[in-house]
N, C-alpha and C positions, 0 to 999 in steps of 0.2 A: 673852714669850709662847711656848709650845711649838709644835712643828710641827703637832700635832693641832689646836690652836686656830686656827692660820693656815689650815689646810685647811678647817676648818669655816666660818670667816668668809668664805673665798673661795666657799663653796657657798651660803650663805644671804643674803649681802648684795650689793647693787649697789655702784656706785662712789661711795657717799656715806658712807663710814666716816670719822668724825672722828678725826684723829690718824693717818691712814694708810689706804691702800686696797689690801689684798691682791688684791681682785678686778680692779683695774685692771692689775696686773702679769701677768695671764694672757695667753697667746697666743691671742687670740680667732680669728685667721685660721685657726688649725689645727683649730678645732672643726668637726666634720661633723654636720649635722642628718640623722638617720636617720628614715625613715618606715616605720611598721608598719600595714598594713591591719587594721581591727577589724571593720568591717561595710561594706556598700555606702555610700559617701559619708562614712565615718567612719574616722579614722586617729589613731594615736599618733605624736608627734614627740619624739625625744630628742636632746639635744645636751649642753649643760653648764648645770646648774640643774634646775629641776623639769620633770617630764615633761608634755608638752602633749597635748591632744586637739583635733582639728579636724573640724568637720562642714562639708561642702561640698555645694552643690546649687543649684537654681534661685533660692532665696531669699537666696543669698549665703553668706558664710563666717562661722562661729561658732567662736571659739577659746577654749580653756581655758588660761589663763596665757600668759606671753610671755617667760619667762626674763630674761636680762640685756640691757640696752640695746645693748652692742656686738655682739650676735648677731642683731639685728633683720634685717639684710640677708640673712644666711644663712637665717633662718626664712622670710622673705618669698620667697626663691628656692625653698625647698622647697615652700612653699604654691603658688607659681606653676607648679611642675611638675605639680601636681594640678588646679588650677583658676585661672582668671584673673578670677573674679568679685570683687565688692567685699567687703572685710572689714568686716562690719557690727557684730559684737559681740566683745569680749574680756571674759571673766569671770575674776576673780582668786580663787583658792582661799584665799588669806590674804595678809598684807602683806609678807612677806619678799621681798627684792630679786631673788632668783633666780626668782620667780614674777611680779613686778610691774615689773621693771627696764625692760621694753620698752613700758610703758604710753604714755609720751609719744610715742614713735615710732609706735606703732599708732594713737594718736589722730590723728596728723598725716596718716595715710593713710585716715582716715575712720571708724575703729572707735569705737564707744561703749563705754566702760569700765564694767563692772558689778562690784559686790562687796558683801559684807556691810557693814553700817553701821560696824562696828569697824575694818574695813580702812581706810576713808577717815579715820576718827578717828586711827588710829595713823600713817598716812602723812602726815597734816597737821601733825604736831608731831615734835620730836626724840624718838627712842626709845633705850632702853638695854637691851642684851641682857646680862643679869647673868652668865650662864654663861661668857661670853668677855670680860667687862669692856669692852664696846664700845658706843660711842654712835653713833647713826645720824641724820644730819640729816633734817629734814623734806623730803618730796618736793616738787618744783615743782608749782604748781597744775595744769599741763597733764598731769601724770602721775596725778592723783587720779581715783578712780572718779566718774563723772558720775551714775550711777544706783546707789542702794544699797537694800538690803532688810534687814528685821529677822529674818524667819523663812524665807521661801522665795519663789521666783519661777519661773515657767514660760515658756519660749520655744517657740513653735510654728513651727519652721523646717525646711525641707528634708525634709518628710515625717516628721519626728520630733517627739516631745514631750520637750523638754529641761528637766528639773526640777532646779533648784539649791536646796539647803536648808542652813540654818545648823546647825553642830555646835558645841555649847557647850563651852568650856574644854577643848579637846583638845590639838592641837599649839599653838594660840594661842586667843585669845578671839574670833577672827573667821573661823574656818574655814568653808568651804562644800564640800560634795560635789556632784557633778553627775551625774545619772542620765539617760542617753539611753535612754528607756523603750522605744521601738520597736526600737532597735538592740541592746538588752540589754547595755549597757556602763555601768559606774559608774566615774567618776573620783573618787578619794578625797582628792586633794591630799595634804598631808603628815601627815594623820591616819594614813595607811598608808605604810610604807616596805617595799617588797617584798624580802624576803630579808636585810634588814639591820636593826640596832637603830635605832630612831627617835630624832630629836632632839625633846625636849619643851621648848618655850620657856616656862619657868615665869614669866619676867619679862614675857611677853606674855599672861599669863592661861591658859597651858597647864597640863594635869595628866594624869597617867597614868590616873586614874579616868575622866576625860572621854574619853580615847582608847579605853579598854576599853568604855565604854558605847556609843560611836559604832560600834565594830566589831561589837558584839553587835547593834545595830540594823540595821547594813548586812547582816549575815548573815541576819537575819530577812526582809529585803526583796528579796534576790536569789535567783536560781536557781543550780543547780549549774554550769550552763554560762555564767553571766554572766561577761563579761571585766571584770577589775578593774584599773584603771590606778592605780598608786601615784604619790605625789608624787615619790618617788625609788625606784630599784630596778627589779625585773623585773615585767613584765606577768604577771598570774596570773588564776585563777578563784576560785570560792568556797572551794575547799579551801585555797588559799594564804592567804586571809584568815583562815580558821579556824585554820590553823597559827600565824599571827601572834598571834591572840587567845590561844591556848594558851600561847605563850611569854610574853606580857605578864602573863597571870594568874598563872602559876607564879612568875615573878621578882617580881612585885608582892607575892605572898603571902609569899615567903621574906624579902623586905626588911621587910615590915610586922611580921613576927614578931621580927626583930632590933631594929627600932625600938622595939617594945613592950617588949622586954627591956632597954632602956636603952643599947643599943650606940651608940657614937659613929659619926660618918661614916667615919672611918678604919677602925674596927673592922668596919663593915658591908662596906666595900670589900675588906678583908683576908679576910673570910669567903667571898669568891668566890660570891655567890648566883647569878651568871649562868653558872657554869662548865658546867653541863649543856647550855647553849644556845650557847656561844661559837663552837664550830666551825661551826654552821649559820648563825648570825646576826651574828657579830662581824667579818665581812669588810668592813664599810663604814668610814666615817671615825670612827664612835663605837665604841669597844671596850667590853668587858664592865665594866671598872672605871668608865669614864666614865658608862655607862648606869646602873650601880648607884648612883653618886654622885648623879646627877640624881634618881633615884627616892627616894633617902634624903632629899634636900632637899625633895622634894614631900611625902612621907608624914610626915616628922618634924613638919611644920607642922600636920598633921591629927591625929596620934596623940598627940603630947606635949601 
């Protein structure tokens, strides 16, 4: 396995990889949880893994995702610097371990875990991430979402209306975005990678067309000054999400033309369809060639 694959597995999985656990080898004690204010009573937390959002107030604490299990103590410490109220809810934006790894720990401190139906389904059984040839064991019962939804669910907490809604076949088949309506903040989960190429988990039901459709929908529902929290990458506003859509549509169109012309996977990658975007978007763990290969794998199943 190459270094890029090892880095990727360390990002998306918890310590449940069959045949080895790159995530376990990380220096968890060195991870610092940083807090960014978004609105009164609403914050973004970053550490290692997916970006978190946290709502605090008289009704308790509402958390979007919980990163890896070994980071729970740091995350709780960061939360306690803001508020010492009960953690009532954790909502998972999808099943990957860098967003759900702390579920069991959060459940032990009283949180009710919520997610889309497909998140519980996937966490309940062994999974296989084809892009990295990795199998992931089923999660323990205590880590599974207790409440699941098929389309959407709304929480009325801390003076906000928190609306979580399902996004079909985007990053995975169980994605959810979370809109804090009164605070004007949208958490997109891994449907949106801020400033870097996204990982599209095709083996978990993801697709580039699903991501594009979801981003178009999000752009139609938010204002120019809406703060958009990505699953990974930098906090942005509507323009950042629009730039992401422009990149996705352009690269998708280029690769679709090559696939329709009968080009092989290697030929598509060699054509450098991401070249115009690599300087701006290729600084993450997925470079242009890997992103082009993923989109080829996705589109070749639809076009051929």
